[in-house]
C-alpha positions as CSV (number, residue, x, y, z in Angstrom):
1,X,8.0,110.8,-43.6
2,X,10.0,110.0,-40.5
3,X,10.0,113.3,-37.6
4,X,12.4,114.4,-35.2
5,X,11.1,111.7,-32.8
6,X,10.7,108.8,-35.6
7,X,7.1,109.4,-35.4
8,X,5.0,109.2,-38.2
9,X,2.7,112.4,-39.5
10,X,-0.1,110.8,-38.3
11,X,1.2,109.1,-35.0
12,X,0.3,110.5,-31.4
13,X,3.1,110.7,-29.2
14,X,2.9,107.9,-26.3
15,X,-0.1,109.1,-24.1
16,X,-0.1,107.8,-20.3
17,X,-2.5,108.2,-17.6
18,X,-2.0,107.9,-13.8
19,X,-5.1,107.9,-12.0
20,X,-5.6,109.4,-8.3
21,X,-2.0,111.1,-8.4
22,X,-3.1,113.5,-5.6
23,X,-4.7,111.8,-2.6
24,X,-7.2,114.7,-1.6
25,X,-8.8,115.5,-4.8
26,X,-12.0,114.5,-5.4
27,X,-10.4,113.7,-8.9
28,X,-7.2,113.6,-10.6
29,X,-4.4,112.3,-13.0
30,X,-1.0,112.7,-14.2
31,X,-1.4,112.8,-17.9
32,X,1.5,112.5,-19.9
33,X,1.8,113.3,-23.8
34,X,5.5,112.3,-24.7
35,X,7.5,114.5,-22.3
36,X,4.8,116.8,-21.7
37,X,3.2,115.9,-18.2
38,X,0.4,117.4,-16.5
39,X,-1.4,117.1,-13.0
40,X,-4.8,117.5,-13.6
41,X,-7.4,117.8,-10.5
42,X,-10.7,118.4,-10.1
43,X,-12.0,120.0,-6.7
44,X,-15.6,120.2,-5.5
45,X,-17.0,122.9,-3.9
46,X,-20.6,123.9,-2.4
47,X,-21.9,127.1,-4.0
48,X,-21.6,128.7,-7.4
49,X,-20.4,132.6,-8.7
50,X,-22.3,135.5,-7.7
51,X,-23.9,135.3,-11.1
52,X,-25.3,132.3,-10.7
53,X,-26.7,132.0,-7.2
54,X,-30.4,131.2,-6.8
55,X,-30.8,129.8,-10.8
56,X,-30.5,126.0,-9.2
57,X,-27.3,125.2,-11.4
58,X,-23.5,124.4,-10.8
59,X,-20.1,125.9,-12.4
60,X,-17.2,124.1,-13.9
61,X,-13.7,126.5,-14.1
62,X,-10.4,126.0,-14.3
63,X,-7.2,127.4,-13.7
64,X,-3.4,126.6,-15.7
65,X,0.0,127.2,-14.5
66,X,3.5,126.2,-15.5
67,X,6.0,124.9,-12.7
68,X,9.2,127.2,-12.4
69,X,11.7,124.1,-14.0
70,X,8.8,122.7,-16.3
71,X,11.1,123.8,-19.0
72,X,14.3,124.1,-20.3
73,X,15.2,127.5,-18.2
74,X,13.2,128.7,-15.0
75,X,9.9,130.7,-15.3
76,X,9.1,132.6,-12.6
77,X,5.9,131.9,-10.4
78,X,3.1,133.9,-11.5
79,X,1.2,135.9,-9.1
80,X,-1.5,138.7,-9.6
81,X,-3.7,136.4,-12.0
82,X,-1.1,135.1,-14.2
83,X,0.2,136.3,-17.7
84,X,-2.0,136.7,-20.8
85,X,-1.2,133.4,-22.4
86,X,-2.0,132.1,-18.4
87,X,-5.3,133.5,-18.6
88,X,-6.2,132.1,-22.1
89,X,-5.4,128.5,-21.6
90,X,-7.4,128.4,-18.5
91,X,-10.2,130.4,-20.3
92,X,-9.9,127.7,-23.0
93,X,-9.9,124.9,-20.8
94,X,-12.9,125.8,-18.7
95,X,-14.7,126.4,-21.9
96,X,-13.7,123.0,-23.5
97,X,-15.3,121.3,-20.3
98,X,-18.5,123.1,-19.5
99,X,-19.1,122.2,-23.4
100,X,-20.0,118.5,-21.9
101,X,-21.3,119.1,-18.8
102,X,-25.4,119.6,-18.2
103,X,-24.9,122.0,-15.2
104,X,-28.4,122.0,-14.5
105,X,-27.5,118.3,-13.0
106,X,-24.8,119.4,-10.6
107,X,-27.1,121.5,-8.2
108,X,-25.3,124.9,-6.8
109,X,-21.6,123.7,-6.7
110,X,-18.5,124.1,-8.5
111,X,-16.1,122.1,-9.8
112,X,-12.5,123.7,-10.4
113,X,-10.1,122.1,-12.7
114,X,-6.3,122.8,-11.7
115,X,-3.9,122.1,-14.5
116,X,-0.5,122.3,-13.1
117,X,2.2,121.4,-16.0
118,X,5.3,120.0,-14.1
119,X,6.8,119.0,-17.6
120,X,6.4,121.2,-20.6
121,X,7.5,119.4,-24.3
122,X,4.4,121.0,-26.6
123,X,0.9,120.9,-26.1
124,X,0.4,121.6,-22.4
125,X,-3.1,122.9,-23.1
126,X,-4.2,119.9,-25.0
127,X,-3.0,117.4,-22.7
128,X,-4.6,119.7,-20.0
129,X,-7.8,119.8,-21.7
130,X,-7.6,116.1,-22.3
131,X,-6.7,115.1,-18.4
132,X,-8.8,117.6,-17.2
133,X,-12.1,115.7,-18.3
134,X,-10.9,112.9,-16.6
135,X,-10.6,114.5,-13.0
136,X,-13.9,116.1,-13.8
137,X,-15.1,112.5,-14.5
138,X,-13.7,111.2,-11.4
139,X,-15.0,113.8,-9.5
140,X,-18.4,113.6,-10.9
141,X,-18.6,109.9,-10.2
142,X,-17.6,110.4,-6.3
143,X,-20.7,112.7,-5.9
144,X,-23.1,110.1,-7.7
145,X,-21.7,107.7,-5.3
146,X,-22.1,110.2,-2.2
147,X,-25.4,110.7,-3.4
148,X,-25.1,114.0,-3.7
149,X,-26.5,114.2,-7.5
150,X,-28.9,111.7,-9.0
151,X,-27.6,111.4,-12.5
152,X,-24.2,112.3,-14.1
153,X,-23.9,116.0,-15.7
154,X,-21.7,114.7,-18.4
155,X,-23.6,114.5,-21.5
156,X,-20.2,113.5,-24.1
157,X,-16.3,113.5,-24.0
158,X,-14.1,115.7,-24.6
159,X,-10.3,115.9,-26.0
160,X,-7.9,118.0,-27.6
161,X,-4.6,117.8,-29.8
162,X,-2.6,120.0,-31.7
163,X,-1.7,119.9,-35.4
164,X,0.7,121.5,-38.0
165,X,2.2,122.2,-40.9
166,X,6.6,121.9,-41.3
167,X,7.7,121.5,-44.6
168,X,4.5,121.3,-46.2
169,X,3.1,118.4,-44.2
170,X,0.6,118.2,-41.7
171,X,2.0,116.6,-38.9
172,X,-0.5,115.5,-35.4
173,X,0.7,116.1,-31.6
174,X,3.8,118.4,-32.1
175,X,6.3,118.4,-29.7
176,X,8.1,121.8,-29.2
177,X,11.0,121.4,-31.4
178,X,8.4,120.7,-34.0
179,X,6.2,123.6,-32.5
180,X,8.7,126.0,-32.8
181,X,9.5,125.3,-36.4
182,X,5.9,124.6,-37.8
183,X,4.7,127.0,-40.5
184,X,1.2,126.7,-39.2
185,X,0.3,125.6,-35.8
186,X,-3.1,124.5,-34.4
187,X,-5.4,123.1,-31.2
188,X,-8.1,121.6,-31.9
189,X,-11.1,120.8,-29.0
190,X,-13.7,118.1,-30.3
191,X,-16.6,116.8,-28.8
192,X,-17.7,112.8,-28.6
193,X,-20.6,113.6,-31.2
194,X,-17.6,114.8,-33.5
195,X,-18.2,118.5,-33.0
196,X,-15.8,121.1,-32.3
197,X,-15.6,123.2,-29.2
198,X,-12.6,125.3,-30.4
199,X,-10.2,125.7,-33.5
200,X,-7.2,127.9,-32.9
201,X,-5.1,128.4,-36.0
202,X,-2.2,130.6,-36.7
203,X,0.5,130.9,-39.5
204,X,3.8,131.6,-39.1
205,X,5.3,133.8,-41.7
206,X,2.5,133.4,-44.9
207,X,-0.9,132.5,-45.0
208,X,-2.2,128.8,-45.1
209,X,-4.4,127.5,-47.7
210,X,-8.2,125.6,-47.1
211,X,-6.8,122.1,-48.2
212,X,-3.7,122.5,-45.4
213,X,-6.7,123.3,-43.1
214,X,-8.8,120.2,-44.1
215,X,-5.8,118.2,-44.1
216,X,-5.2,119.4,-40.1
217,X,-8.7,118.9,-39.3
218,X,-8.9,115.4,-40.2
219,X,-5.5,114.8,-38.5
220,X,-6.7,116.2,-35.3
221,X,-10.1,114.2,-35.8
222,X,-8.3,110.8,-35.9
223,X,-5.8,111.9,-32.7
224,X,-8.5,112.7,-30.5
225,X,-10.7,109.7,-31.6
226,X,-7.7,107.9,-29.8
227,X,-7.5,110.1,-26.9
228,X,-11.3,109.4,-26.4
229,X,-10.2,105.4,-25.8
230,X,-7.5,106.4,-24.0
231,X,-10.0,108.3,-21.5
232,X,-12.5,105.5,-21.5
233,X,-9.7,102.9,-20.5
234,X,-8.6,104.7,-17.9
235,X,-12.0,105.7,-16.4
236,X,-13.2,101.9,-16.0
């Protein structure tokens, strides 16, 4: 089965990473999943939110946004906290990254991950998580080099990918044309040990069977293992 862009059902789009994309950030990259491009940056700030003060641990959080002409039609700039979709995605990115950080090793400091979509073609949240990890790892490496922390608080990798069902077939890493026509759409976040942080799945029109879910999860595992290799190569 050939797809719209000629890929196999189990094939990722071309994934590229350009490190140090922003001059001033402690860690940054431009990550591309095909035509989806996201600038991910990590900023280190001394101090933590009020609910963590005095507890001797740090915090990792994330913000996400799409630039006005990241899509086919202009998107208005979001003000006042962003739309429900924006808030849901940035919470997902934050949860995913916190899942692989030992906060006690950070000290009372915060690392903020900004994920700005400059071009969208499906999978912006999964690209944000995958690139956000790279930016986070770079910032932590800088903290260690400056001897502000003794050991890396990163306990393992985290990455994410989309999967879906179209015409009864499981597909990996959907682009927008596929995503908009898929019978089922899932976003899966996995850590290096093979465990899951989150599985988001939605049927469009009719319910899907467990065997279809198992096929999509298996496909996502394959894709995320490939993304782990991309992350490792980019951080060498």
